[in-house]
Residue, then its C-alpha position, 0 to 999 in steps of 0.5 A: x407141362x413141365x420139362x423132363x431132365x436127363x438125370x445126372x449120374x454120378x462121376x466115376x472114381x478114376x474121373x474123379x481121382x485124374x481130375x483131383x490130380x491134375x488139379x494137384x499137378x497143376x497147383x505144383x507146377x504154379x508153385x515151382x514157377x514162383x519166381x524166388x526173391x534175393x534179399x526179404x524186408x526186414x520185416x518179413x526176415x523178422x516174423x519169418x513170412x513170405x515177402x515179395x520183395x516189392x519196393x518200396x513196400x511189399x505186400x505184406x507191409x501194405x497195410x501195417x503201420x510199419x516202415x518197410x526196411x531192406x538189409x543192403x545185398x552188399x557190403x560197405x568196408x568200415x573205412x567206406x561207413x565212415x567215409x559216409x558219416x563224415x560227408x553227412x556231417x559235414x552236409x549238416x554243418x552246412x547252411x542249406x544255400x550252401x550246400x546245394x551250390x556245393x552239390x551242384x558243383x560236385x555233381x559230375x565228380x568220381x574221386x572221394x578225396x575231391x569231394x571230401x576235401x571240397x565239403x570239408x573246406x566249405x565247412x567252418x573250422x569251429x563247425x568241424x566235428x572231430x576235426x582230427x580224427x575223423x580226417x585221418x580216417x576219412x583221408x586212408x579211405x580216400x587215398x585208397x580211391x585215389x588208387x595211388x599204386x596205379x595212378x603214381x607209380x613213381x611214388x607207388x611202385x609195385x613191390x612184388x610180394x614176398x612169399x615167406x615158404x621161398x625163404x627156406x627153400x634149398x636154392x636160398x639157402x645155398x646162396x647164403x652160405x656159398x656167400x659166407x663161404x667166399x666172404x671167409x675164404x677171399x684173402x684179403x683185397x689190396x687197397x685201392x690207394x696202395x695200388x700201383x698207379x702204372x700197374x692199373x691206369x686211374x679212372x677220373x671222371x672228368x679227364x681235365x682232373x688229370x692235369x690238377x696241379x694241388x699245391x696251388x690252392x693248399x698247404x696241405x701235403x697230398x698229392x696230385x694223383x690223391x687229391x684228383x680221385x678225391x674230388x672225382x670220387x666227389x663229383x660222381x657220388x655226392x655232386x648229383x645231389x648237391x649242386x653246390x657249383x657248376x662242375x664245368x665252371x670249377x674244374x675249368x679254373x682248377x686245373x687253369x689255376x683260375x679263381x673266377x668260379x674256385x678258390x683256395x677256400x672252396x678247394x680246401x673246403x671240398x677236400x675237408x669233405x672228399x677225403x672223408x668220403x675217400x677214406x672208406x677206400x684208404x683209412x690213411x687219407x682221413x689225417x688230411x681231411x683235418x688239415x683241410x678243415x684247419x686251412x678252410x677256417x683259416x681262411x674263411x676268418x678272412x674271408x666270410x664277410x666277403x659275399x662271392x660265390x665261391x666262399x658260399x659253396x665253402x661254407x657249405x661244404x664245412x657244414x658238410x664236413x662238419x656233419x661227418x664228423x658229428x660236430x653240430x654246433x658247428x655245422x648250425x654255424x656254417x649253415x646260419x652263415x651261408x643262409x646270411x651270404x646266399x640272403x645277401x647276394x640275393x639267390x633266395x629269399x628275397x621278396x622282390x626277386x627284380x634285382x637278382x633277375x636282372x642280375x642274370x640277365x646282365x651276366x655272361x653264360x657262364x657267370x650265370x649257370x655259377x649263380x644259378x648252381x649257387x642259388x639252387x645247390x644252397x636253398x636244396x641244402x639249407x631246406x634240408x638242414x632246417x628240417x634236419x636240426x629244427x633248431x631254433x636260430x636255424x631259420x630254413x629260407x622264406x622263399x626259393x629261388x625265383x630264378x630258373x632250374x640249370x638244367x631246364x634252360x634258362x627261357x623257363x623264368x621263375x614259372x618255369x622253374x617248377x613247371x613240366x619239362x626234361x634237362x637238357x644234359x650238356x656233355x660234361x654233366x653227364x655224370x650228374x645224371x640229371x638229377x638235380x634239376x628234380x631235386x631243386x622241383x622238390x626242396x621248392x615244394x617241401x620248404x615251407x614245411x620246415x616254416x610251418x613246423x616254425x613258431x615262429x615263422x609258420x602262418x597257420x594254426x593248429x587246425x590248418x597244419x592238417x590241410x596244408x599236410x595233405x597239400x603238399x602230399x598231393x603236391x609231391x605226387x603230381x612232382x613224382x610223376x613229372x619223373x623220367x623214366x631214367x630216374x624211375x626204380x628198377x633193379x639197377x639204379x644210380x645210387x642218386x636214384x635210389x637217394x631220390x626214390 
């Protein structure tokens, strides 16, 4: 017997509407719960279809042969892009085994400059693409990566930004207006040279200069006071940077009329330059400068074959004095003669340094100090002049002095001369400011530059000069980080700090 089922009744409209509404609302809730995709793949972006953002291949690209690629969600700077391209070129230019070896050695390296330099050194120069153009562009970025300003505050001091709008404010206009008015209304000040010595006491850097008897050293008719002031001005202004001689020994022999570390030719040559300096205070003293030059040159004719430390310093002063008067040929002549004399004395430019070291070890403390000042003072000045003039026949030093730098102590040796340390200033050297030892370090780095750009002496070819320049740049960065705080640039610095910086 067939079963009788209860007939199904049609659903009511209200329930059907409620069910549809519930289904629609649940569908909307599902749509709202979908998470957005930050970056769609390139294919979906071109087709303007939804992309689920799955990597490495999204759902829409799985069934097609096209490659699923994504646009980077960050932007690279042009410098970074050039660096990346150049790194890939360098890697492709290396043999496979060498590439693996270099990549293994650079696994933990985070310095972009070191990475680039390592890769570049591993590529033969004949295979290196676009050497100069690409390297210059890449070095800009790698140096930025070095964060030069934060890591090298002495070489790259912080400079506050200049806002042009502030210069137009009334406060700045008042300052400039007041300075013009005060300059126009000020009465002419008497020259320091014309002041009465009894009215204002003479200020000298070394009190021993009051005992000077200048007539013992020169035939030029100049007063003791004028000579003392000119020498004091030189010792305070230029000697911290030049250091041709030991100032303590020089002043001692000057006032005691001794000829160990002082000589008539040295005094005349020094005053030739010192009077040019002092002519800014008193223009009338400039006439004495010419007289000192004439007497120094007459003595030089008989003494130039006599190799001695005072004679070497005199030749350097003559070159400096002629430089102040723009007589370049005379400057080159005295620089060349001073260079040859320094080499004969074994001060620098000598490959075998054993004789110079032995000579210093056998000297007294005073003689050794004079020897070291002569070596480094002449080396620094001749290195500067070889870069300044860059003329045929003017050869720069081939090697620095294999001697300790005066001011760092004699225990450093040749290697310690360029090592870290702080100069121990003696009381009589206080006006020198402690800058000379660091200038010696500076020129022991820079002397090779003049050799590199001299075609007759340079061991580098055209492609090697770029590497050499970058190497010197890094040496100078290290040197700048060794400078003590009193040689750092601040609002008010002595003049020698400004010159050093």
